[in-house]
N, C-alpha and C positions, 0 to 999 in steps of 0.2 A: 789519561793513559789509554783508555779504550778507543778514543778517537784516533790516537797515533797508530795503534795496532790496526784499526780499520783502514786508515790511509795507506799504511804499508801493504796491507793485503790487496787493496785496490791497485796500487802501483805494481805489485808483483803480477797480478792477473793481467793488467794492461800490457806489461812488458812481455809476458808469455804470448799473449794474443798477437801482439805486434810482431814478435819474432816468428811465429807460425805464419802470419800473413806474408811477411817478407820471403819466407821459405817457399810458400805456395806460389808467390809471384815469380821467384827464380825458377821453379819447376815448370811453370807455365811458359816462361820465356824460352827456356832451354829445351822444351819438349821436341821440337823438330830435330835439333841436333842429336839429342839423346836417342830418338827413335832411329835415326839413320846410323848412329854408332852401334846401336843394338843389332841392327840388320847386318852390319859388317862383322860384328862379333859372332853372330849366328853362322854366317858364311865361313869364317875362319874355323870355327869349332867343327862344323859339318865336314869341312875338307880334312881336318886333322883326324876326326873319327873314321872317315872313309879310308884314309891312308893307313891308319892303325888296323882297321878290319882287313884290308887287303894284305897287309903284312902278316897278320895272324893266319890268314888263309894260305898264303904262300909258304909260311913256316910249317903249317900242319901238313901240307902236301909234300914238302921236301923231307920230312922226318919219316923214318921207317915205322912200321906198325908197332914195334916195341918201344914206344916213346917213354921217356922217363917221367916219373910221377910228378916231380917238381914243375916241369914244363907244362904238363897237362893242367895242374892246379893253377899255374899262372895264366894259362889261356882261359880257363873258366872265370878267373877273377877279371881279366880284361873284358871278356864277353859280357859279364854282368855290369861292369862299369860302362861299357859301350851302350847297353840297353838303357841304363839310367840316364846317360848323357843324351842319347837320341830322344828319349821321352821329354827331357827338358827343352831340347832344340825344337821339337814338334810343338810344344806348348807355346814357346816364345814366337815361333813362326806363325802360329794361328793369330796371336795378338798383333804381330806386325802386319799380317795380311789384312786384318780388320781395320788397321789404322791407315794403311797406305793405299789399299784398293780404291779405285774411283767410285764415287757415289753418284746416283742419278740426279740428286738435287743440287749437286755442286757443278758449276760450269767448268769445262775443260779449259785449261790455260796452256799456252804454248811458250810462254817466257820461261827462261831458266829459273828465275827467282820464284815464280809461281809454282813450278814443279817441286821446289824444295820446301815450300811453305806447307804448313799443316793447318787446315781449317779449324776454327774454334771448337766445333762439335767434336772433332777428333782429339783435340787437346783435352777436352773433358773426359773422353774415353781413356786417354793416356793417364790422366790423374786418377781416374777410378780404378784402373788396373795396375797402377804402379806397384802396389804391394805384391801382387801376383808376379809381376815382372822381376822384382827384386828377389823373391823366393826362388824362381826358376833360374835366375842368373847365379845365385849362390849355389844351387845344385850343380849347375854347369861348371862353375869354378872349382867346386869340390871334386867333381869327377875328373876334371882335367889335371888338377894337382895330384890326385891319387894315382892316375895313370903315370904321371911324371915320376912320382916316388917309386912306383913299381918298376918302371923301366930303369931307373937309376939303380935300384936294388939288384935287378937281374944282371946288370952290366958290371957289378962289382966283383 
């Protein structure tokens, strides 16, 4: 009986290790694509935040000095969300800059495929910082959704 329980335990551990190894291989293989998608997401979010900031500035300039309290509260909430979102974008941008910036020890390639490839050393950096990237992306998604909810609420 103990032999069967030990065998089941070994099979369970082996299955979990194998699953994690396959997951790691998938992350390794998809790293270049994920990095460039993250860069595009950062660009879209930064453009969105800049447009929202410009809209808030225009709205505050067009309002008379005796603005209503609800609009002022909404502006304060938007500004705090923008600060939080910009901090997340800044953190993600630093990671992307570390991954994409040319390195002295890596030869410069001119082929399009080589420009899209990510050297192995940088893939290790990606794997090491993936948890931080996920946390910052979650923050960015949260901020964007909160802004969307507040805009929808104000338009009702």
